[in-house]
ChimeraX commands (.cxc) that place a marker at each C-alpha (Angstrom):
marker #1 position 133.39,-108.48,-27.43 radius 0.5
marker #1 position 133.26,-106.63,-30.72 radius 0.5
marker #1 position 135.94,-104.15,-31.66 radius 0.5
marker #1 position 134.47,-101.30,-33.71 radius 0.5
marker #1 position 135.81,-101.25,-37.22 radius 0.5
marker #1 position 137.04,-98.09,-38.83 radius 0.5
marker #1 position 137.92,-97.98,-42.47 radius 0.5
marker #1 position 141.37,-96.58,-43.17 radius 0.5
marker #1 position 141.45,-94.28,-46.14 radius 0.5
marker #1 position 145.14,-94.21,-46.99 radius 0.5
marker #1 position 145.16,-90.95,-48.96 radius 0.5
marker #1 position 143.33,-89.11,-46.16 radius 0.5
marker #1 position 145.58,-90.68,-43.53 radius 0.5
marker #1 position 148.74,-89.68,-45.38 radius 0.5
marker #1 position 147.46,-86.11,-45.84 radius 0.5
marker #1 position 146.78,-85.92,-42.12 radius 0.5
marker #1 position 150.24,-87.36,-41.42 radius 0.5
marker #1 position 152.05,-84.49,-43.18 radius 0.5
marker #1 position 151.71,-81.90,-40.36 radius 0.5
marker #1 position 152.47,-84.63,-37.83 radius 0.5
marker #1 position 155.69,-85.61,-39.58 radius 0.5
marker #1 position 156.59,-81.95,-39.97 radius 0.5
marker #1 position 156.28,-81.53,-36.18 radius 0.5
marker #1 position 158.66,-84.47,-35.72 radius 0.5
marker #1 position 161.12,-83.00,-38.24 radius 0.5
marker #1 position 161.13,-79.54,-36.67 radius 0.5
marker #1 position 162.16,-81.08,-33.36 radius 0.5
marker #1 position 164.68,-83.51,-34.83 radius 0.5
marker #1 position 162.70,-86.72,-34.46 radius 0.5
marker #1 position 162.90,-89.06,-37.43 radius 0.5
marker #1 position 161.23,-91.99,-35.67 radius 0.5
marker #1 position 158.37,-92.21,-33.22 radius 0.5
marker #1 position 159.04,-94.76,-30.51 radius 0.5
marker #1 position 156.71,-97.66,-31.30 radius 0.5
marker #1 position 156.94,-98.92,-27.71 radius 0.5
marker #1 position 155.14,-95.90,-26.27 radius 0.5
marker #1 position 151.41,-95.64,-26.67 radius 0.5
marker #1 position 151.09,-91.87,-26.64 radius 0.5
marker #1 position 147.33,-92.14,-26.25 radius 0.5
marker #1 position 147.67,-93.66,-22.77 radius 0.5
marker #1 position 151.21,-93.37,-21.41 radius 0.5
marker #1 position 152.72,-90.17,-20.13 radius 0.5
marker #1 position 155.52,-89.28,-22.54 radius 0.5
marker #1 position 159.12,-88.94,-21.45 radius 0.5
marker #1 position 159.83,-85.51,-20.06 radius 0.5
marker #1 position 162.59,-84.84,-22.60 radius 0.5
marker #1 position 160.17,-85.00,-25.55 radius 0.5
marker #1 position 159.02,-81.57,-26.70 radius 0.5
marker #1 position 155.28,-80.98,-26.21 radius 0.5
marker #1 position 154.66,-80.55,-30.00 radius 0.5
marker #1 position 156.19,-83.99,-30.61 radius 0.5
marker #1 position 153.97,-85.57,-27.96 radius 0.5
marker #1 position 150.91,-83.81,-29.41 radius 0.5
marker #1 position 151.84,-84.93,-32.92 radius 0.5
marker #1 position 152.33,-88.52,-31.74 radius 0.5
marker #1 position 148.91,-88.53,-30.07 radius 0.5
marker #1 position 147.30,-87.22,-33.27 radius 0.5
marker #1 position 149.13,-89.98,-35.15 radius 0.5
marker #1 position 147.70,-92.65,-32.85 radius 0.5
marker #1 position 144.17,-91.29,-33.38 radius 0.5
marker #1 position 144.69,-91.89,-37.11 radius 0.5
marker #1 position 145.44,-95.55,-36.39 radius 0.5
marker #1 position 149.14,-95.16,-37.13 radius 0.5
marker #1 position 151.35,-97.01,-34.67 radius 0.5
marker #1 position 154.71,-95.99,-36.07 radius 0.5
marker #1 position 156.08,-93.41,-38.44 radius 0.5
marker #1 position 159.65,-93.02,-39.53 radius 0.5
marker #1 position 161.34,-90.71,-42.00 radius 0.5
marker #1 position 163.22,-92.87,-44.50 radius 0.5
marker #1 position 165.33,-90.09,-45.94 radius 0.5
marker #1 position 165.82,-86.37,-45.46 radius 0.5
marker #1 position 163.56,-84.15,-47.51 radius 0.5
marker #1 position 164.66,-83.47,-51.05 radius 0.5
marker #1 position 162.98,-80.68,-52.99 radius 0.5
marker #1 position 160.08,-80.58,-50.53 radius 0.5
marker #1 position 159.31,-84.29,-50.85 radius 0.5
marker #1 position 159.73,-86.67,-47.97 radius 0.5
marker #1 position 159.79,-90.43,-47.79 radius 0.5
marker #1 position 158.28,-92.03,-44.78 radius 0.5
marker #1 position 157.42,-95.45,-43.48 radius 0.5
marker #1 position 154.01,-95.67,-41.80 radius 0.5
marker #1 position 152.64,-98.68,-39.92 radius 0.5
marker #1 position 148.95,-98.97,-39.29 radius 0.5
marker #1 position 147.38,-101.67,-37.25 radius 0.5
marker #1 position 144.20,-102.60,-35.61 radius 0.5
marker #1 position 142.18,-105.60,-34.89 radius 0.5
marker #1 position 138.80,-106.74,-35.81 radius 0.5
marker #1 position 136.54,-109.32,-34.38 radius 0.5
marker #1 position 133.51,-111.17,-35.51 radius 0.5
marker #1 position 130.41,-109.02,-35.27 radius 0.5
marker #1 position 127.24,-111.10,-35.28 radius 0.5
marker #1 position 125.17,-107.92,-35.43 radius 0.5
marker #1 position 126.94,-107.03,-38.69 radius 0.5
marker #1 position 125.48,-110.18,-40.24 radius 0.5
marker #1 position 121.93,-109.03,-39.57 radius 0.5
marker #1 position 122.67,-105.42,-40.53 radius 0.5
marker #1 position 123.99,-106.75,-43.82 radius 0.5
marker #1 position 120.65,-108.48,-44.49 radius 0.5
marker #1 position 118.77,-105.22,-44.00 radius 0.5
marker #1 position 121.32,-103.25,-46.04 radius 0.5
marker #1 position 121.23,-105.65,-48.99 radius 0.5
marker #1 position 117.46,-106.11,-48.93 radius 0.5
marker #1 position 116.56,-102.40,-48.86 radius 0.5
marker #1 position 117.35,-101.51,-52.50 radius 0.5
marker #1 position 115.61,-104.69,-53.72 radius 0.5
marker #1 position 112.38,-104.43,-51.74 radius 0.5
marker #1 position 110.27,-102.96,-54.54 radius 0.5
marker #1 position 111.47,-105.54,-57.05 radius 0.5
marker #1 position 110.91,-108.38,-54.57 radius 0.5
marker #1 position 107.41,-107.09,-53.74 radius 0.5
marker #1 position 106.48,-107.10,-57.44 radius 0.5
marker #1 position 107.86,-110.62,-57.85 radius 0.5
marker #1 position 105.96,-111.83,-54.81 radius 0.5
marker #1 position 102.70,-110.24,-56.01 radius 0.5
marker #1 position 103.02,-111.90,-59.44 radius 0.5
marker #1 position 103.75,-115.39,-58.13 radius 0.5
marker #1 position 103.03,-117.79,-55.32 radius 0.5
marker #1 position 106.70,-118.73,-55.25 radius 0.5
marker #1 position 109.01,-117.89,-52.40 radius 0.5
marker #1 position 111.29,-114.87,-52.79 radius 0.5
marker #1 position 114.93,-115.50,-51.91 radius 0.5
marker #1 position 117.65,-112.97,-51.13 radius 0.5
marker #1 position 121.23,-114.13,-51.69 radius 0.5
marker #1 position 124.08,-112.41,-49.86 radius 0.5
marker #1 position 127.65,-113.17,-50.83 radius 0.5
marker #1 position 130.30,-112.39,-48.23 radius 0.5
marker #1 position 133.23,-111.32,-50.38 radius 0.5
marker #1 position 135.71,-109.85,-47.91 radius 0.5
marker #1 position 134.28,-106.33,-47.89 radius 0.5
marker #1 position 132.47,-107.02,-44.60 radius 0.5
marker #1 position 135.21,-108.48,-42.36 radius 0.5
marker #1 position 133.22,-108.32,-39.12 radius 0.5
marker #1 position 130.28,-110.20,-40.64 radius 0.5
marker #1 position 132.55,-112.64,-42.47 radius 0.5
marker #1 position 134.53,-113.44,-39.32 radius 0.5
marker #1 position 131.29,-113.91,-37.37 radius 0.5
marker #1 position 130.01,-116.39,-39.96 radius 0.5
marker #1 position 133.35,-118.20,-39.99 radius 0.5
marker #1 position 133.92,-118.45,-36.24 radius 0.5
marker #1 position 130.80,-117.77,-34.22 radius 0.5
marker #1 position 127.36,-119.26,-33.69 radius 0.5
marker #1 position 124.58,-117.54,-35.60 radius 0.5
marker #1 position 123.11,-114.37,-34.10 radius 0.5
marker #1 position 119.40,-114.09,-33.30 radius 0.5
marker #1 position 117.07,-114.04,-36.29 radius 0.5
marker #1 position 117.50,-111.08,-38.62 radius 0.5
marker #1 position 114.68,-108.67,-39.38 radius 0.5
marker #1 position 113.76,-110.07,-42.78 radius 0.5
marker #1 position 111.67,-107.69,-44.88 radius 0.5
marker #1 position 108.17,-108.99,-45.64 radius 0.5
marker #1 position 109.08,-109.15,-49.34 radius 0.5
marker #1 position 111.67,-111.86,-48.62 radius 0.5
marker #1 position 110.85,-115.41,-47.57 radius 0.5
marker #1 position 114.36,-116.84,-47.36 radius 0.5
marker #1 position 117.79,-115.23,-46.93 radius 0.5
marker #1 position 120.92,-117.13,-48.00 radius 0.5
marker #1 position 124.34,-116.08,-46.77 radius 0.5
marker #1 position 127.47,-117.67,-48.24 radius 0.5
marker #1 position 131.25,-117.30,-48.19 radius 0.5
marker #1 position 133.64,-118.20,-51.05 radius 0.5
marker #1 position 134.17,-120.30,-53.09 radius 0.5
marker #1 position 131.05,-119.74,-55.18 radius 0.5
marker #1 position 130.67,-123.29,-56.50 radius 0.5
marker #1 position 130.70,-124.85,-53.03 radius 0.5
marker #1 position 130.55,-122.17,-50.33 radius 0.5
marker #1 position 132.73,-122.79,-47.32 radius 0.5
marker #1 position 130.00,-121.42,-45.05 radius 0.5
marker #1 position 126.31,-121.38,-45.91 radius 0.5
marker #1 position 123.57,-120.02,-43.67 radius 0.5
marker #1 position 119.84,-119.73,-44.29 radius 0.5
marker #1 position 117.17,-117.71,-42.48 radius 0.5
marker #1 position 113.42,-117.86,-43.04 radius 0.5
marker #1 position 110.71,-115.43,-42.01 radius 0.5
marker #1 position 109.45,-117.95,-39.48 radius 0.5
marker #1 position 112.80,-118.98,-38.02 radius 0.5
marker #1 position 116.30,-117.77,-37.21 radius 0.5
marker #1 position 119.58,-118.59,-38.88 radius 0.5
marker #1 position 120.23,-122.19,-39.80 radius 0.5
marker #1 position 123.82,-123.29,-40.43 radius 0.5
marker #1 position 123.86,-125.54,-43.50 radius 0.5
marker #1 position 127.61,-125.69,-43.96 radius 0.5
marker link #1:1,2 radius 0.2
marker link #1:2,3 radius 0.2
marker link #1:3,4 radius 0.2
marker link #1:4,5 radius 0.2
marker link #1:5,6 radius 0.2
marker link #1:6,7 radius 0.2
marker link #1:7,8 radius 0.2
marker link #1:8,9 radius 0.2
marker link #1:9,10 radius 0.2
marker link #1:10,11 radius 0.2
marker link #1:11,12 radius 0.2
marker link #1:12,13 radius 0.2
marker link #1:13,14 radius 0.2
marker link #1:14,15 radius 0.2
marker link #1:15,16 radius 0.2
marker link #1:16,17 radius 0.2
marker link #1:17,18 radius 0.2
marker link #1:18,19 radius 0.2
marker link #1:19,20 radius 0.2
marker link #1:20,21 radius 0.2
marker link #1:21,22 radius 0.2
marker link #1:22,23 radius 0.2
marker link #1:23,24 radius 0.2
marker link #1:24,25 radius 0.2
marker link #1:25,26 radius 0.2
marker link #1:26,27 radius 0.2
marker link #1:27,28 radius 0.2
marker link #1:28,29 radius 0.2
marker link #1:29,30 radius 0.2
marker link #1:30,31 radius 0.2
marker link #1:31,32 radius 0.2
marker link #1:32,33 radius 0.2
marker link #1:33,34 radius 0.2
marker link #1:34,35 radius 0.2
marker link #1:35,36 radius 0.2
marker link #1:36,37 radius 0.2
marker link #1:37,38 radius 0.2
marker link #1:38,39 radius 0.2
marker link #1:39,40 radius 0.2
marker link #1:40,41 radius 0.2
marker link #1:41,42 radius 0.2
marker link #1:42,43 radius 0.2
marker link #1:43,44 radius 0.2
marker link #1:44,45 radius 0.2
marker link #1:45,46 radius 0.2
marker link #1:46,47 radius 0.2
marker link #1:47,48 radius 0.2
marker link #1:48,49 radius 0.2
marker link #1:49,50 radius 0.2
marker link #1:50,51 radius 0.2
marker link #1:51,52 radius 0.2
marker link #1:52,53 radius 0.2
marker link #1:53,54 radius 0.2
marker link #1:54,55 radius 0.2
marker link #1:55,56 radius 0.2
marker link #1:56,57 radius 0.2
marker link #1:57,58 radius 0.2
marker link #1:58,59 radius 0.2
marker link #1:59,60 radius 0.2
marker link #1:60,61 radius 0.2
marker link #1:61,62 radius 0.2
marker link #1:62,63 radius 0.2
marker link #1:63,64 radius 0.2
marker link #1:64,65 radius 0.2
marker link #1:65,66 radius 0.2
marker link #1:66,67 radius 0.2
marker link #1:67,68 radius 0.2
marker link #1:68,69 radius 0.2
marker link #1:69,70 radius 0.2
marker link #1:70,71 radius 0.2
marker link #1:71,72 radius 0.2
marker link #1:72,73 radius 0.2
marker link #1:73,74 radius 0.2
marker link #1:74,75 radius 0.2
marker link #1:75,76 radius 0.2
marker link #1:76,77 radius 0.2
marker link #1:77,78 radius 0.2
marker link #1:78,79 radius 0.2
marker link #1:79,80 radius 0.2
marker link #1:80,81 radius 0.2
marker link #1:81,82 radius 0.2
marker link #1:82,83 radius 0.2
marker link #1:83,84 radius 0.2
marker link #1:84,85 radius 0.2
marker link #1:85,86 radius 0.2
marker link #1:86,87 radius 0.2
marker link #1:87,88 radius 0.2
marker link #1:88,89 radius 0.2
marker link #1:89,90 radius 0.2
marker link #1:90,91 radius 0.2
marker link #1:91,92 radius 0.2
marker link #1:92,93 radius 0.2
marker link #1:93,94 radius 0.2
marker link #1:94,95 radius 0.2
marker link #1:95,96 radius 0.2
marker link #1:96,97 radius 0.2
marker link #1:97,98 radius 0.2
marker link #1:98,99 radius 0.2
marker link #1:99,100 radius 0.2
marker link #1:100,101 radius 0.2
marker link #1:101,102 radius 0.2
marker link #1:102,103 radius 0.2
marker link #1:103,104 radius 0.2
marker link #1:104,105 radius 0.2
marker link #1:105,106 radius 0.2
marker link #1:106,107 radius 0.2
marker link #1:107,108 radius 0.2
marker link #1:108,109 radius 0.2
marker link #1:109,110 radius 0.2
marker link #1:110,111 radius 0.2
marker link #1:111,112 radius 0.2
marker link #1:112,113 radius 0.2
marker link #1:113,114 radius 0.2
marker link #1:114,115 radius 0.2
marker link #1:115,116 radius 0.2
marker link #1:116,117 radius 0.2
marker link #1:117,118 radius 0.2
marker link #1:118,119 radius 0.2
marker link #1:119,120 radius 0.2
marker link #1:120,121 radius 0.2
marker link #1:121,122 radius 0.2
marker link #1:122,123 radius 0.2
marker link #1:123,124 radius 0.2
marker link #1:124,125 radius 0.2
marker link #1:125,126 radius 0.2
marker link #1:126,127 radius 0.2
marker link #1:127,128 radius 0.2
marker link #1:128,129 radius 0.2
marker link #1:129,130 radius 0.2
marker link #1:130,131 radius 0.2
marker link #1:131,132 radius 0.2
marker link #1:132,133 radius 0.2
marker link #1:133,134 radius 0.2
marker link #1:134,135 radius 0.2
marker link #1:135,136 radius 0.2
marker link #1:136,137 radius 0.2
marker link #1:137,138 radius 0.2
marker link #1:138,139 radius 0.2
marker link #1:139,140 radius 0.2
marker link #1:140,141 radius 0.2
marker link #1:141,142 radius 0.2
marker link #1:142,143 radius 0.2
marker link #1:143,144 radius 0.2
marker link #1:144,145 radius 0.2
marker link #1:145,146 radius 0.2
marker link #1:146,147 radius 0.2
marker link #1:147,148 radius 0.2
marker link #1:148,149 radius 0.2
marker link #1:149,150 radius 0.2
marker link #1:150,151 radius 0.2
marker link #1:151,152 radius 0.2
marker link #1:152,153 radius 0.2
marker link #1:153,154 radius 0.2
marker link #1:154,155 radius 0.2
marker link #1:155,156 radius 0.2
marker link #1:156,157 radius 0.2
marker link #1:157,158 radius 0.2
marker link #1:158,159 radius 0.2
marker link #1:159,160 radius 0.2
marker link #1:160,161 radius 0.2
marker link #1:161,162 radius 0.2
marker link #1:162,163 radius 0.2
marker link #1:163,164 radius 0.2
marker link #1:164,165 radius 0.2
marker link #1:165,166 radius 0.2
marker link #1:166,167 radius 0.2
marker link #1:167,168 radius 0.2
marker link #1:168,169 radius 0.2
marker link #1:169,170 radius 0.2
marker link #1:170,171 radius 0.2
marker link #1:171,172 radius 0.2
marker link #1:172,173 radius 0.2
marker link #1:173,174 radius 0.2
marker link #1:174,175 radius 0.2
marker link #1:175,176 radius 0.2
marker link #1:176,177 radius 0.2
marker link #1:177,178 radius 0.2
marker link #1:178,179 radius 0.2
marker link #1:179,180 radius 0.2
marker link #1:180,181 radius 0.2
view
């Protein structure tokens, strides 16, 4: 099963947290109970409705706990925020990455292919910016063959280190992924 990945933009998250934390402050709550999943569990009856609503909005942001570290001073507040989430290998992300990386190079590859009888190769380096694809390559069998653009004969997919990749896959127009390392 693949867990959808959602990038967390910290500045946006913290901006969205401000009205949530203010709702906690107004009702005297400095800490949101990390043992209650406000998205699924009915809150305790003694919690004010605005606190419950704020906690649910917090969960939608991917924040599992928020705590005021100190009382406000001159309008500024210090808070501790915990975000969490999981991710899993996404074999489909591997093939989407091939299409994504090939698209801006198609014209260049077509010219190279027209000028030569040599094969055109596309190299894709998994550098940690694609965790679902990287985890799939590291832990799962290869997905079905990617849709390789006609301008590309061979796709290479590698994980660090550069000199001797830990994982190395190859796909050809005529065949699916082949695990080389």
